[in-house]
N, CA, C and O of each residue as an XYZ file, in Angstrom:
892
protein
N     -63.488     22.943     71.066
C     -62.998     24.312     71.208
C     -63.907     25.278     70.460
O     -64.301     25.009     69.325
N     -64.241     26.398     71.088
C     -65.030     27.419     70.424
C     -64.302     27.921     69.194
O     -63.079     28.065     69.204
N     -65.051     28.187     68.133
C     -64.426     28.665     66.901
C     -64.598     30.158     66.748
O     -64.574     30.670     65.629
N     -64.773     30.871     67.855
C     -64.856     32.327     67.827
C     -63.824     32.913     68.781
O     -63.695     32.471     69.923
N     -63.091     33.911     68.300
C     -62.128     34.664     69.100
C     -61.082     33.757     69.744
O     -60.821     33.861     70.943
N     -60.490     32.876     68.958
C     -59.479     31.966     69.482
C     -58.188     32.071     68.658
O     -58.204     32.440     67.484
N     -57.097     31.740     69.301
C     -55.804     31.569     68.634
C     -55.169     30.324     69.238
O     -55.031     30.237     70.458
N     -54.783     29.370     68.416
C     -54.104     28.176     68.904
C     -52.765     28.053     68.185
O     -52.656     28.334     66.992
N     -51.756     27.631     68.928
C     -50.392     27.538     68.413
C     -49.913     26.093     68.468
O     -50.111     25.400     69.465
N     -49.285     25.652     67.392
C     -48.707     24.323     67.286
C     -47.219     24.458     67.003
O     -46.814     25.272     66.174
N     -46.408     23.667     67.687
C     -44.958     23.735     67.494
C     -44.392     22.325     67.373
O     -44.958     21.359     67.885
N     -43.250     22.234     66.676
C     -42.582     20.949     66.544
C     -41.131     21.174     66.121
O     -40.703     22.302     65.880
N     -40.392     20.074     66.038
C     -39.006     20.074     65.562
C     -38.885     19.034     64.442
O     -39.662     18.083     64.362
N     -37.893     19.247     63.589
C     -37.722     18.359     62.439
C     -36.724     17.239     62.687
O     -36.428     16.473     61.771
N     -36.203     17.126     63.892
C     -35.127     16.161     64.163
C     -35.482     14.735     63.736
O     -34.656     14.048     63.137
N     -36.685     14.292     64.035
C     -37.058     12.902     63.734
C     -37.163     12.650     62.233
O     -37.108     11.502     61.793
N     -37.315     13.717     61.441
C     -37.458     13.551     59.993
C     -36.133     13.225     59.316
O     -36.101     12.922     58.123
N     -35.041     13.285     60.072
C     -33.752     12.879     59.502
C     -33.704     11.370     59.271
O     -32.890     10.880     58.488
N     -34.567     10.653     59.945
C     -34.685      9.222     59.690
C     -35.467      9.012     58.396
O     -36.621      9.429     58.294
N     -34.852      8.375     57.418
C     -35.442      8.258     56.079
C     -36.797      7.564     56.096
O     -37.710      7.964     55.373
N     -36.930      6.532     56.912
C     -38.202      5.792     56.981
C     -39.313      6.670     57.546
O     -40.433      6.664     57.035
N     -39.004      7.425     58.600
C     -39.989      8.328     59.192
C     -40.388      9.406     58.198
O     -41.571      9.703     58.036
N     -39.401      9.990     57.535
C     -39.676     11.039     56.544
C     -40.592     10.508     55.438
O     -41.592     11.139     55.095
N     -40.244      9.352     54.887
C     -41.027      8.795     53.776
C     -42.457      8.504     54.207
O     -43.405      8.797     53.479
N     -42.608      7.923     55.397
C     -43.955      7.606     55.890
C     -44.793      8.869     56.046
O     -45.937      8.906     55.592
N     -44.243      9.907     56.683
C     -45.008     11.124     56.927
C     -45.239     11.912     55.639
O     -46.267     12.573     55.492
N     -44.296     11.844     54.715
C     -44.471     12.493     53.407
C     -45.717     11.945     52.708
O     -46.449     12.700     52.067
N     -45.957     10.662     52.826
C     -47.098     10.046     52.165
C     -48.430     10.444     52.797
O     -49.482     10.246     52.190
N     -48.396     11.005     54.010
C     -49.651     11.331     54.700
C     -50.156     12.737     54.409
O     -51.320     13.035     54.679
N     -49.312     13.608     53.865
C     -49.742     14.988     53.641
C     -50.422     15.116     52.282
O     -50.377     14.199     51.462
N     -51.044     16.254     52.060
C     -51.817     16.470     50.835
C     -50.920     16.473     49.598
O     -49.715     16.708     49.688
N     -51.524     16.210     48.455
C     -50.792     16.252     47.188
C     -50.193     17.637     46.976
O     -49.064     17.763     46.502
N     -50.939     18.661     47.321
C     -50.456     20.029     47.163
C     -49.197     20.267     47.996
O     -48.261     20.920     47.533
N     -49.169     19.738     49.223
C     -47.980     19.886     50.061
C     -46.821     19.072     49.496
O     -45.681     19.538     49.506
N     -47.092     17.868     49.006
C     -46.021     17.056     48.440
C     -45.403     17.719     47.209
O     -44.192     17.648     46.998
N     -46.238     18.359     46.407
C     -45.715     19.058     45.228
C     -44.811     20.211     45.645
O     -43.792     20.476     45.008
N     -45.200     20.899     46.730
C     -44.368     21.992     47.243
C     -43.029     21.450     47.743
O     -41.979     22.030     47.468
N     -43.072     20.343     48.473
C     -41.847     19.724     48.981
C     -40.939     19.300     47.830
O     -39.725     19.494     47.890
N     -41.524     18.726     46.788
C     -40.741     18.206     45.665
C     -40.026     19.316     44.897
O     -39.016     19.060     44.242
N     -40.531     20.528     44.969
C     -39.881     21.643     44.265
C     -38.638     22.152     44.998
O     -37.846     22.910     44.439
N     -38.478     21.732     46.240
C     -37.337     22.181     47.033
C     -36.130     21.280     46.772
O     -36.285     20.101     46.455
N     -34.937     21.838     46.905
C     -33.726     21.089     46.579
C     -33.010     20.565     47.822
O     -32.574     19.414     47.834
N     -32.880     21.375     48.859
C     -32.150     20.975     50.065
C     -33.030     20.096     50.953
O     -34.213     20.378     51.146
N     -32.438     19.030     51.488
C     -33.203     18.129     52.340
C     -33.720     18.851     53.576
O     -34.824     18.567     54.041
N     -32.932     19.785     54.114
C     -33.384     20.546     55.287
C     -34.659     21.320     54.979
O     -35.562     21.392     55.812
N     -34.735     21.901     53.776
C     -35.929     22.648     53.378
C     -37.122     21.713     53.187
O     -38.250     22.062     53.536
N     -36.877     20.545     52.640
C     -37.948     19.570     52.467
C     -38.523     19.156     53.825
O     -39.738     19.044     53.984
N     -37.645     18.931     54.790
C     -38.104     18.528     56.124
C     -38.920     19.644     56.770
O     -39.941     19.376     57.403
N     -38.478     20.895     56.617
C     -39.217     22.014     57.196
C     -40.597     22.154     56.558
O     -41.585     22.400     57.250
N     -40.660     21.998     55.239
C     -41.946     22.112     54.550
C     -42.880     20.974     54.949
O     -44.078     21.181     55.138
N     -42.327     19.778     55.075
C     -43.139     18.639     55.504
C     -43.656     18.868     56.922
O     -44.835     18.644     57.199
N     -42.779     19.313     57.815
C     -43.197     19.557     59.202
C     -44.277     20.628     59.273
O     -45.238     20.502     60.032
N     -44.112     21.682     58.478
C     -45.124     22.748     58.455
C     -46.467     22.207     57.981
O     -47.513     22.548     58.533
N     -46.429     21.365     56.958
C     -47.670     20.776     56.464
C     -48.336     19.882     57.491
O     -49.561     19.870     57.611
N     -47.534     19.135     58.230
C     -48.086     18.256     59.266
C     -48.721     19.056     60.396
O     -49.779     18.687     60.905
N     -48.073     20.153     60.787
C     -48.664     21.001     61.828
C     -49.988     21.594     61.352
O     -50.970     21.604     62.095
N     -50.014     22.085     60.122
C     -51.248     22.678     59.600
C     -52.362     21.635     59.551
O     -53.492     21.919     59.948
N     -52.061     20.457     59.079
C     -53.102     19.427     58.979
C     -53.624     19.031     60.357
O     -54.822     18.802     60.525
N     -52.730     18.950     61.344
C     -53.198     18.637     62.702
C     -54.091     19.760     63.225
O     -55.129     19.497     63.832
N     -53.688     21.020     62.990
C     -54.491     22.157     63.456
C     -55.878     22.138     62.822
O     -56.877     22.395     63.495
N     -55.937     21.836     61.538
C     -57.228     21.822     60.846
C     -58.066     20.615     61.272
O     -59.287     20.720     61.391
N     -57.426     19.488     61.499
C     -58.157     18.328     62.003
C     -58.821     18.628     63.339
O     -59.946     18.198     63.593
N     -58.112     19.375     64.197
C     -58.685     19.745     65.491
C     -59.907     20.637     65.338
O     -60.734     20.729     66.246
N     -60.020     21.291     64.190
C     -61.186     22.136     63.907
C     -62.231     21.396     63.078
O     -63.239     21.980     62.681
N     -61.991     20.114     62.819
C     -62.952     19.321     62.058
C     -62.829     19.476     60.563
O     -63.764     19.153     59.830
N     -61.691     19.967     60.091
C     -61.476     20.176     58.657
C     -60.548     19.090     58.148
O     -59.394     19.007     58.569
N     -61.047     18.257     57.241
C     -60.257     17.140     56.741
C     -59.573     17.397     55.426
O     -58.427     16.991     55.234
N     -60.256     18.066     54.512
C     -59.676     18.360     53.201
C     -59.701     19.862     52.968
O     -60.606     20.563     53.422
N     -58.700     20.337     52.258
C     -58.592     21.773     52.022
C     -57.685     22.017     50.817
O     -56.933     21.139     50.393
N     -57.775     23.221     50.283
C     -56.892     23.654     49.199
C     -56.323     25.005     49.564
O     -57.052     25.880     50.033
N     -55.036     25.188     49.356
C     -54.391     26.447     49.681
C     -54.422     27.417     48.512
O     -54.270     27.032     47.352
N     -54.623     28.685     48.847
C     -54.442     29.764     47.896
C     -53.407     30.724     48.465
O     -52.975     30.577     49.608
N     -53.014     31.708     47.662
C     -51.987     32.644     48.109
C     -52.424     34.066     47.799
O     -52.865     34.372     46.691
N     -52.292     34.938     48.811
C     -52.687     36.321     48.655
C     -51.714     37.106     47.795
O     -50.733     36.568     47.281
N     -52.006     38.386     47.651
C     -51.219     39.259     46.763
C     -49.742     39.258     47.117
O     -48.891     39.329     46.231
N     -49.429     39.180     48.408
C     -48.035     39.208     48.848
C     -47.525     37.851     49.301
O     -46.538     37.757     50.031
N     -48.210     36.798     48.859
C     -47.728     35.453     49.085
C     -48.214     34.767     50.349
O     -47.834     33.625     50.609
N     -49.051     35.438     51.149
C     -49.533     34.794     52.366
C     -50.551     33.709     52.017
O     -51.518     33.987     51.308
N     -50.356     32.476     52.500
C     -51.286     31.395     52.181
C     -52.606     31.519     52.943
O     -52.659     32.084     54.035
N     -53.657     30.985     52.347
C     -54.959     30.957     53.000
C     -55.725     29.727     52.518
O     -55.334     29.074     51.551
N     -56.819     29.425     53.209
C     -57.637     28.280     52.856
C     -58.718     28.702     51.865
O     -59.535     29.574     52.161
N     -58.716     28.092     50.712
C     -59.753     28.380     49.727
C     -61.078     27.750     50.156
O     -61.112     26.617     50.636
N     -62.167     28.499     49.975
C     -63.527     27.988     50.201
C     -63.798     27.557     51.635
O     -64.752     26.819     51.881
N     -62.976     28.004     52.594
C     -63.251     27.733     54.005
C     -63.240     29.071     54.732
O     -62.182     29.661     54.954
N     -64.419     29.539     55.097
C     -64.525     30.844     55.739
C     -64.286     30.720     57.237
O     -64.593     29.691     57.839
N     -63.740     31.765     57.830
C     -63.619     31.838     59.276
C     -62.484     31.044     59.881
O     -62.455     30.846     61.095
N     -61.544     30.580     59.065
C     -60.360     29.885     59.575
C     -59.133     30.467     58.886
O     -59.024     30.443     57.661
N     -58.227     30.981     59.678
C     -57.007     31.593     59.162
C     -55.811     30.926     59.815
O     -55.908     30.426     60.935
N     -54.684     30.919     59.118
C     -53.494     30.280     59.674
C     -52.247     30.991     59.180
O     -52.289     31.787     58.242
N     -51.137     30.682     59.835
C     -49.834     31.148     59.392
C     -48.783     30.158     59.846
O     -48.932     29.507     60.881
N     -47.714     30.046     59.064
C     -46.648     29.095     59.336
C     -45.311     29.812     59.412
O     -45.118     30.850     58.779
N     -44.390     29.256     60.186
C     -43.036     29.796     60.257
C     -42.081     28.678     60.627
O     -42.465     27.714     61.289
N     -40.819     28.813     60.190
C     -39.807     27.831     60.585
C     -38.437     28.485     60.607
O     -38.181     29.471     59.916
N     -37.573     27.910     61.413
C     -36.205     28.395     61.559
C     -35.331     27.224     61.988
O     -35.535     26.643     63.054
N     -34.339     26.879     61.135
C     -33.448     25.762     61.431
C     -34.269     24.502     61.692
O     -34.840     23.962     60.744
N     -34.359     24.006     62.925
C     -35.091     22.766     63.176
C     -36.466     22.987     63.803
O     -37.162     22.021     64.116
N     -36.865     24.245     63.990
C     -38.135     24.552     64.658
C     -39.195     24.985     63.650
O     -38.915     25.713     62.697
N     -40.415     24.520     63.885
C     -41.551     24.851     63.024
C     -42.721     25.245     63.909
O     -42.907     24.685     64.989
N     -43.517     26.221     63.446
C     -44.715     26.582     64.200
C     -45.857     26.904     63.250
O     -45.653     27.288     62.099
N     -47.062     26.735     63.770
C     -48.288     27.053     63.049
C     -49.227     27.754     64.018
O     -49.391     27.315     65.156
N     -49.839     28.833     63.576
C     -50.868     29.509     64.363
C     -52.164     29.479     63.567
O     -52.161     29.759     62.368
N     -53.267     29.144     64.219
C     -54.569     29.088     63.559
C     -55.562     29.897     64.384
O     -55.516     29.885     65.615
N     -56.460     30.601     63.695
C     -57.389     31.496     64.380
C     -58.636     31.693     63.532
O     -58.674     31.326     62.358
N     -59.659     32.282     64.155
C     -60.876     32.609     63.411
C     -60.747     33.926     62.665
O     -61.615     34.276     61.864
N     -59.652     34.672     62.927
C     -59.378     35.919     62.212
C     -57.921     35.907     61.782
O     -57.192     34.963     62.089
N     -57.492     36.938     61.081
C     -56.129     36.957     60.566
C     -55.110     36.770     61.682
O     -55.278     37.268     62.795
N     -54.038     36.030     61.350
C     -53.020     35.715     62.336
C     -51.660     35.637     61.647
O     -51.567     35.260     60.478
N     -50.615     35.994     62.377
C     -49.249     35.879     61.870
C     -48.365     35.308     62.958
O     -48.609     35.543     64.142
N     -47.334     34.554     62.572
C     -46.429     33.981     63.567
C     -45.002     33.977     63.038
O     -44.765     34.054     61.833
N     -44.058     33.885     63.971
C     -42.655     33.803     63.574
C     -41.862     33.082     64.648
O     -42.102     33.266     65.842
N     -40.914     32.259     64.216
C     -39.977     31.594     65.123
C     -38.572     31.850     64.598
O     -38.334     31.800     63.391
N     -37.655     32.122     65.497
C     -36.260     32.365     65.128
C     -35.351     31.658     66.121
O     -35.617     31.642     67.323
N     -34.271     31.072     65.601
C     -33.261     30.517     66.490
C     -32.436     31.666     67.069
O     -31.980     32.542     66.334
N     -32.249     31.658     68.374
C     -31.529     32.734     69.050
C     -30.032     32.560     68.819
O     -29.463     31.506     69.106
N     -29.403     33.615     68.294
C     -27.972     33.588     68.018
C     -27.390     34.941     68.419
O     -27.875     35.571     69.358
N     -26.370     35.382     67.725
C     -25.789     36.695     68.007
C     -26.691     37.771     67.430
O     -27.045     37.695     66.254
N     -27.080     38.778     68.219
C     -27.948     39.832     67.686
C     -27.255     40.614     66.581
O     -26.075     40.947     66.692
N     -27.986     40.903     65.526
C     -27.429     41.614     64.375
C     -27.769     43.097     64.497
O     -28.761     43.571     63.942
N     -26.934     43.811     65.227
C     -27.232     45.213     65.530
C     -27.225     46.084     64.285
O     -27.970     47.061     64.210
N     -26.391     45.743     63.305
C     -26.374     46.539     62.073
C     -27.705     46.398     61.323
O     -28.159     47.339     60.671
N     -28.317     45.228     61.422
C     -29.639     45.028     60.826
C     -30.674     45.857     61.583
O     -31.519     46.517     60.977
N     -30.599     45.816     62.914
C     -31.548     46.574     63.737
C     -31.420     48.075     63.462
O     -32.427     48.774     63.348
N     -30.192     48.567     63.358
C     -29.989     49.995     63.127
C     -30.566     50.429     61.782
O     -31.101     51.530     61.648
N     -30.450     49.557     60.800
C     -30.911     49.898     59.453
C     -32.415     49.748     59.287
O     -33.049     50.548     58.599
N     -32.994     48.716     59.919
C     -34.377     48.371     59.598
C     -35.378     48.578     60.734
O     -36.562     48.773     60.461
N     -34.947     48.543     61.997
C     -35.886     48.708     63.097
C     -36.320     50.162     63.215
O     -35.647     51.065     62.719
N     -37.456     50.380     63.880
C     -37.877     51.731     64.238
C     -36.859     52.305     65.211
O     -36.267     51.568     66.000
N     -36.652     53.619     65.161
C     -35.624     54.231     66.000
C     -35.872     54.015     67.492
O     -34.919     53.910     68.264
N     -37.126     53.947     67.902
C     -37.413     53.702     69.314
C     -37.047     52.269     69.715
O     -36.581     52.040     70.831
N     -37.251     51.325     68.828
C     -36.868     49.941     69.097
C     -35.344     49.828     69.204
O     -34.816     49.151     70.086
N     -34.658     50.503     68.290
C     -33.193     50.455     68.306
C     -32.639     51.086     69.584
O     -31.670     50.593     70.161
N     -33.262     52.176     70.017
C     -32.829     52.825     71.254
C     -33.025     51.893     72.447
O     -32.162     51.812     73.321
N     -34.145     51.197     72.484
C     -34.407     50.227     73.555
C     -33.343     49.124     73.525
O     -32.825     48.712     74.563
N     -33.037     48.665     72.331
C     -32.077     47.578     72.168
C     -30.680     47.976     72.638
O     -30.025     47.217     73.353
N     -30.229     49.149     72.244
C     -28.870     49.571     72.585
C     -28.745     50.022     74.042
O     -27.635     50.180     74.551
N     -29.876     50.228     74.707
C     -29.839     50.597     76.124
C     -29.803     49.378     77.038
O     -29.821     49.518     78.261
N     -29.751     48.178     76.450
C     -29.714     46.952     77.243
C     -28.500     46.956     78.170
O     -27.431     47.445     77.804
N     -28.671     46.410     79.365
C     -27.627     46.454     80.381
C     -26.603     45.335     80.254
O     -25.574     45.359     80.929
N     -26.872     44.358     79.398
C     -25.934     43.253     79.221
C     -26.113     42.668     77.822
O     -27.118     42.910     77.154
N     -25.114     41.893     77.394
C     -25.206     41.240     76.090
C     -26.355     40.237     76.068
O     -27.030     40.080     75.050
N     -26.571     39.568     77.183
C     -27.665     38.592     77.251
C     -29.019     39.275     77.087
O     -29.884     38.783     76.363
N     -29.198     40.410     77.760
C     -30.450     41.157     77.623
C     -30.612     41.674     76.206
O     -31.714     41.648     75.658
N     -29.531     42.143     75.611
C     -29.593     42.657     74.246
C     -29.958     41.553     73.258
O     -30.748     41.778     72.341
N     -29.391     40.370     73.437
C     -29.728     39.248     72.565
C     -31.207     38.893     72.688
O     -31.887     38.689     71.682
N     -31.696     38.821     73.907
C     -33.112     38.489     74.116
C     -34.014     39.542     73.488
O     -35.007     39.206     72.842
N     -33.673     40.818     73.676
C     -34.483     41.899     73.121
C     -34.498     41.861     71.600
O     -35.546     42.038     70.979
N     -33.336     41.631     71.003
C     -33.271     41.606     69.540
C     -34.224     40.575     68.969
O     -34.969     40.876     68.036
N     -34.217     39.367     69.507
C     -35.070     38.315     68.955
C     -36.532     38.478     69.349
O     -37.421     38.008     68.639
N     -36.784     39.134     70.464
C     -38.167     39.476     70.774
C     -38.699     40.475     69.742
O     -39.772     40.275     69.173
N     -37.948     41.540     69.508
C     -38.374     42.519     68.518
C     -38.526     41.871     67.141
O     -39.516     42.102     66.446
N     -37.548     41.067     66.756
C     -37.557     40.486     65.414
C     -38.800     39.623     65.190
O     -39.493     39.782     64.186
N     -39.082     38.710     66.122
C     -40.224     37.824     65.930
C     -41.549     38.560     66.039
O     -42.488     38.257     65.303
N     -41.635     39.516     66.943
C     -42.863     40.298     67.062
C     -43.114     41.107     65.796
O     -44.248     41.184     65.323
N     -42.066     41.707     65.248
C     -42.228     42.503     64.037
C     -42.613     41.630     62.848
O     -43.492     41.990     62.066
N     -41.951     40.481     62.716
C     -42.293     39.571     61.621
C     -43.743     39.098     61.733
O     -44.454     39.033     60.731
N     -44.181     38.770     62.947
C     -45.554     38.293     63.107
C     -46.554     39.388     62.760
O     -47.614     39.104     62.201
N     -46.226     40.648     63.086
C     -47.117     41.744     62.736
C     -47.166     41.955     61.224
O     -48.241     42.140     60.653
N     -46.008     41.926     60.583
C     -45.963     42.096     59.126
C     -46.776     41.023     58.425
O     -47.404     41.283     57.399
N     -46.764     39.814     58.981
C     -47.487     38.714     58.366
C     -48.987     38.802     58.613
O     -49.776     38.487     57.722
N     -49.397     39.229     59.822
C     -50.836     39.296     60.095
C     -51.511     40.347     59.213
O     -52.686     40.208     58.873
N     -50.781     41.388     58.845
C     -51.364     42.430     57.987
C     -51.550     41.959     56.550
O     -52.283     42.580     55.781
N     -50.880     40.851     56.183
C     -50.944     40.370     54.818
C     -49.967     41.062     53.888
O     -49.882     40.720     52.709
N     -49.225     42.035     54.409
C     -48.293     42.777     53.559
C     -46.890     42.196     53.576
O     -46.104     42.451     52.663
N     -46.571     41.428     54.587
C     -45.267     40.783     54.627
C     -44.129     41.782     54.484
O     -44.144     42.850     55.097
N     -43.146     41.428     53.670
C     -41.958     42.259     53.512
C     -42.217     43.532     52.727
O     -41.325     44.373     52.620
N     -43.413     43.700     52.173
C     -43.728     44.972     51.508
C     -43.995     46.073     52.528
O     -44.028     47.252     52.175
N     -44.187     45.695     53.789
C     -44.352     46.668     54.864
C     -42.981     46.933     55.481
O     -42.411     46.034     56.099
N     -42.442     48.129     55.333
C     -41.112     48.410     55.895
C     -41.088     48.172     57.398
O     -42.038     48.511     58.104
N     -39.997     47.586     57.883
C     -39.902     47.248     59.294
C     -39.867     48.474     60.194
O     -40.208     48.387     61.374
N     -39.458     49.613     59.651
C     -39.419     50.836     60.467
C     -40.668     51.686     60.307
O     -40.717     52.819     60.786
N     -41.695     51.136     59.627
C     -42.946     51.877     59.434
C     -43.900     51.703     60.603
O     -44.971     52.311     60.631
N     -43.518     50.878     61.564
C     -44.326     50.663     62.762
C     -43.370     50.403     63.917
O     -42.192     50.113     63.708
N     -43.882     50.508     65.126
C     -43.004     50.393     66.294
C     -43.597     49.439     67.321
O     -44.745     49.599     67.736
N     -42.818     48.455     67.727
C     -43.189     47.547     68.799
C     -42.651     48.102     70.112
O     -41.475     48.453     70.206
N     -43.508     48.180     71.119
C     -43.063     48.574     72.459
C     -43.269     47.400     73.400
O     -44.256     46.672     73.302
N     -42.317     47.228     74.318
C     -42.351     46.127     75.272
C     -42.576     46.695     76.663
O     -41.773     47.489     77.152
N     -43.665     46.288     77.301
C     -43.999     46.769     78.636
C     -44.218     45.580     79.562
O     -44.138     44.430     79.131
N     -44.488     45.851     80.805
C     -44.693     44.772     81.774
C     -45.910     43.913     81.432
O     -45.967     42.742     81.806
N     -46.879     44.486     80.728
C     -48.073     43.711     80.379
C     -48.018     43.172     78.948
O     -49.042     42.775     78.393
N     -46.822     43.159     78.351
C     -46.673     42.536     77.045
C     -46.237     43.479     75.948
O     -45.744     44.577     76.208
N     -46.426     43.032     74.709
C     -46.010     43.794     73.536
C     -47.193     44.555     72.949
O     -48.333     44.094     72.987
N     -46.892     45.735     72.402
C     -47.894     46.584     71.762
C     -47.293     47.156     70.488
O     -46.072     47.188     70.334
N     -48.139     47.605     69.580
C     -47.641     48.124     68.317
C     -48.271     49.477     68.009
O     -49.477     49.663     68.173
N     -47.446     50.417     67.562
C     -47.903     51.684     67.013
C     -47.783     51.595     65.499
O     -46.727     51.256     64.966
N     -48.885     51.906     64.810
C     -48.888     51.767     63.352
C     -49.879     52.751     62.757
O     -50.624     53.421     63.474
N     -49.873     52.826     61.442
C     -50.794     53.733     60.746
C     -51.608     52.972     59.711
O     -51.894     53.487     58.630
N     -51.980     51.740     60.051
C     -52.666     50.872     59.096
C     -54.170     50.795     59.330
O     -54.834     49.931     58.756
N     -54.721     51.676     60.155
C     -56.146     51.634     60.421
C     -56.426     51.439     61.896
O     -55.536     51.563     62.737
N     -57.683     51.129     62.197
C     -58.127     51.093     63.585
C     -58.113     49.694     64.201
O     -58.627     49.505     65.304
N     -57.536     48.718     63.512
C     -57.514     47.367     64.047
C     -56.708     47.298     65.344
O     -55.715     48.006     65.510
N     -57.146     46.444     66.250
C     -56.394     46.168     67.470
C     -55.695     44.828     67.316
O     -56.324     43.817     67.002
N     -54.398     44.832     67.538
C     -53.602     43.611     67.383
C     -53.170     43.090     68.750
O     -52.854     43.862     69.655
N     -53.165     41.769     68.880
C     -52.810     41.119     70.135
C     -51.571     40.245     69.919
O     -51.483     39.508     68.936
N     -50.626     40.336     70.842
C     -49.375     39.593     70.736
C     -49.257     38.552     71.841
O     -49.791     38.707     72.940
N     -48.540     37.488     71.507
C     -48.190     36.477     72.498
C     -46.793     35.962     72.157
O     -46.490     35.664     71.002
N     -45.950     35.865     73.186
C     -44.595     35.365     72.996
C     -44.433     34.036     73.723
O     -45.071     33.787     74.746
N     -43.562     33.186     73.171
C     -43.324     31.878     73.754
C     -41.828     31.578     73.772
O     -41.132     31.771     72.776
N     -41.352     31.107     74.906
C     -39.999     30.580     75.034
C     -40.104     29.205     75.695
O     -40.748     29.054     76.733
N     -39.472     28.219     75.091
C     -39.558     26.852     75.602
C     -38.210     26.347     76.114
O     -38.048     25.152     76.363
N     -37.251     27.246     76.270
C     -35.945     26.839     76.778
C     -35.135     26.008     75.809
O     -34.228     25.284     76.219
N     -35.450     26.102     74.528
C     -34.762     25.282     73.518
C     -33.927     26.108     72.554
O     -33.489     25.597     71.523
N     -33.699     27.385     72.876
C     -32.872     28.222     72.019
C     -33.609     28.907     70.894
O     -32.983     29.433     69.975
N     -34.944     28.911     70.947
C     -35.752     29.570     69.925
C     -36.704     30.578     70.569
O     -37.139     30.405     71.707
N     -37.014     31.620     69.824
C     -37.999     32.612     70.241
C     -39.197     32.533     69.305
O     -39.034     32.523     68.085
N     -40.407     32.477     69.875
C     -41.642     32.392     69.096
C     -42.522     33.601     69.400
O     -42.531     34.101     70.525
N     -43.255     34.066     68.405
C     -44.213     35.149     68.619
C     -45.407     34.972     67.691
O     -45.289     34.456     66.579
N     -46.566     35.418     68.185
C     -47.803     35.394     67.404
C     -48.465     36.759     67.503
O     -48.491     37.368     68.573
N     -48.996     37.233     66.397
C     -49.797     38.457     66.373
C     -51.140     38.111     65.751
O     -51.193     37.494     64.687
N     -52.224     38.504     66.408
C     -53.549     38.093     65.961
C     -54.567     39.204     66.167
O     -54.387     40.090     67.002
N     -55.640     39.135     65.389
C     -56.769     40.038     65.606
C     -57.669     39.508     66.718
O     -58.343     40.285     67.395
N     -57.682     38.201     66.908
C     -58.429     37.617     68.022
C     -57.569     37.669     69.277
O     -56.342     37.714     69.196
N     -58.211     37.663     70.422
C     -57.487     37.946     71.660
C     -57.338     36.763     72.608
O     -56.563     36.841     73.561
N     -58.062     35.663     72.371
C     -58.035     34.541     73.299
C     -57.043     33.480     72.825
O     -57.335     32.706     71.913
N     -55.867     33.456     73.455
C     -54.837     32.498     73.081
C     -55.044     31.193     73.845
O     -55.050     31.162     75.075
N     -55.211     30.131     73.086
C     -55.427     28.821     73.663
C     -54.079     28.187     74.007
O     -53.028     28.796     73.805
N     -54.119     26.980     74.520
C     -52.889     26.292     74.893
C     -52.028     26.005     73.668
O     -52.524     25.973     72.542
N     -50.731     25.795     73.900
C     -49.796     25.410     72.846
C     -49.812     23.888     72.702
O     -49.760     23.161     73.694
N     -49.883     23.424     71.471
C     -49.842     21.987     71.171
C     -48.452     21.650     70.642
O     -48.037     22.188     69.616
N     -47.739     20.777     71.320
C     -46.439     20.316     70.856
C     -46.629     18.985     70.146
O     -47.084     18.009     70.742
N     -46.276     18.957     68.872
C     -46.512     17.777     68.052
C     -45.214     17.019     67.823
O     -44.223     17.596     67.376
N     -45.220     15.750     68.124
C     -44.063     14.891     67.875
C     -44.205     14.269     66.491
O     -45.197     13.600     66.204
N     -43.219     14.489     65.641
C     -43.273     13.992     64.266
C     -42.599     12.628     64.201
O     -41.386     12.525     64.022
N     -43.396     11.603     64.348
C     -42.851     10.241     64.344
C     -43.903      9.280     63.797
O     -43.653      8.078     63.706
C-alpha cells in the first residue's frame, strides 16, 4: 500500500475476549506499554476494550511494516508514535466495538453504539444549524440516525485537530449533503475529509482525516 495520502480503517468486536484463555493469550502478544495501560484499568470490560484497541493498532502498524513502537501523548491527550514520522493513528471504542484509523497525516475516528438520541445534549452542545437539522427529521428513526451521524462526525473532527474536548462542540458545524459530510470551522485553511461506515451491527463509525484517499476497511477477528 502506498504510504502517501491514505487512510485505512480497522474494526473489531470484543466478544471473543470474554473467553479467559483467549484474553490471556492475546494480552501476552501486545506491547509492554499496552499491558501496563490495561493493568491500570479496573473493569474487565475496559480491559478488553483497551486490549482490542492495542491489537488493532499493532495490526495496522504491521501492515505498514512497523514492528516496534513507543506511544507518546500530545498536549490534550491524543496518542502518537514517538520517533516514527509520517504515520498517524487514532483509536475509539464503544461498548463491544473498537476501531482504529491510520494515515500518513493527522486522523481522528469515533464509533458509537446507536441508542436513543439525546436531544437535550444536542440542544446544549451541537451547533444551532445541526440541532435544527436534527429536529426537522421526519421520523424518530431518521432523528436517531442523524444524531449518531452528527455525534461521530463531530468527535472525529475534534480528535483530528488534536484539541479533543477542549474544542467546544458548537464552535464548528457539520453539514450533511448528498455527497457526504463537510465542516465549517475557524481553525485555519486545512481541508478535512470525512468517511462514515455502517455495518448493520447497531454501531455508527466516522473518520475525519487530512488525507483524502480512504482505503478498504479491515475487519479483525480477535481469536
